[in-house]
N, C-alpha and C positions, 0 to 999 in steps of 0.2 A: 134596470139591468141592461148592460150593453151587449153588443153582438158577441163579443168574446166570451162573456159569461154564459150565454146561451149555448155556444159551441162547446165550452168546457163541460157544462152540465149534461149536454147530450152525449158527449163521448164517455162520460163517467157512467151513464146509465145504459150502455150497451149499444148505442147507435153506431152506424158505420162511420169510420173516419174518412175524410176526403182523400182522394188518391194522391200519392206522392211520387216523386221521381219523374221519369220521362212521361208517364201518363198525365201528370198534372201539367207539365209544360205543353203537351199536345192539346189537352183540353182547354187550356187558357188561350192558346193562339188560334184554335180552330175558328171561333167567330170572326176574328180579324181576317183570316184567310178567306173565309166565305164572303165577307163584305167586300174585299178587294176583287174577288171573282165576279160578284154581282155588278160592281161598278164597271169592271172591264167589259162585260157582255152587254150591259144596258146603256152605258154612256160612251166609253172610249172607242170600242169597236165600230159602232154605227157612225160616229163622227169621222173616224178615219176613212170609212167607206165613202161617205159623202165628199170628203176632201179629195179622195182619189178620183171620184167621178167628175168633180168640178175641174180638177187639173186636166183630165183627159178631154173635157169639153173645151177648155181654153186652148189646149194644144191643137185641137182639130179645127179651131176657128179659122175661117178663110174669107177672102173678099167676096161680098155679095150676100153674106149671111145676115138675116134679120135678127137683131139682138135687143135685149132690154137690160139696162144698166141697173146697178144697185139703187141709184137715185130715181129710177122709174123712167128714164129717157129711152124712148123707142127710136130705132133707126136702122140703117143698113151700113154694114162695114164697107168703107170705100178704100181703105188702105191699112196695112199692118206693117209697122216698122219697129223691130226689136220688141220692147216691152210696152209699146203704145199702139192704140187702135184709133183710127180716124173714123168717126161715125157721121153719116149724113142724116140730118133730121129735117123735118118740115115736109112739104109736098114733094115727094121724090120725082114726080113726073115733070114738074116745072123747074126750070133753072133759077128763076128769080126769087123763089121762096125757099130755096135749099140752103142749109148751113152745115158746116162741118165742125165737129167737136173732137178735140184730141183728148183721149182718156187713157188711163193705164189699162192694160189687159185684165188685171185682176178685178177691175170695177164692173166687168160684165157679169150679170147675174144669170141670164138664160139666153140660149140661142134657140130661136123659134123655128126658123126654116130658111132655106136658101131662096132668095128672090131671083126670079128669072129675068134676065135683061132683055 
């Protein structure tokens, strides 16, 4: 016996019929609406908040800040030019072991603290 036979048998024996009309449409779309709301509050909204915080951090980046890049390179910002950041790595106190790396601003992962000169 298939599902339709069970429904037909149940309706013949006085069981309630499923809702029809606007109530049926609302009850069928309610789970979909609830899933979208859960995805929004658990996934989309927190990601937007993190993106906004990272954008604010990158906008506040200035020369002398100690940074860590996405690749794990640690250093001090020596110059900022448009969309690029120049990072000094190596022993910052000695001139002969210092190197400068040019990276995109978006490759900065965290800003740890401002280094005092």
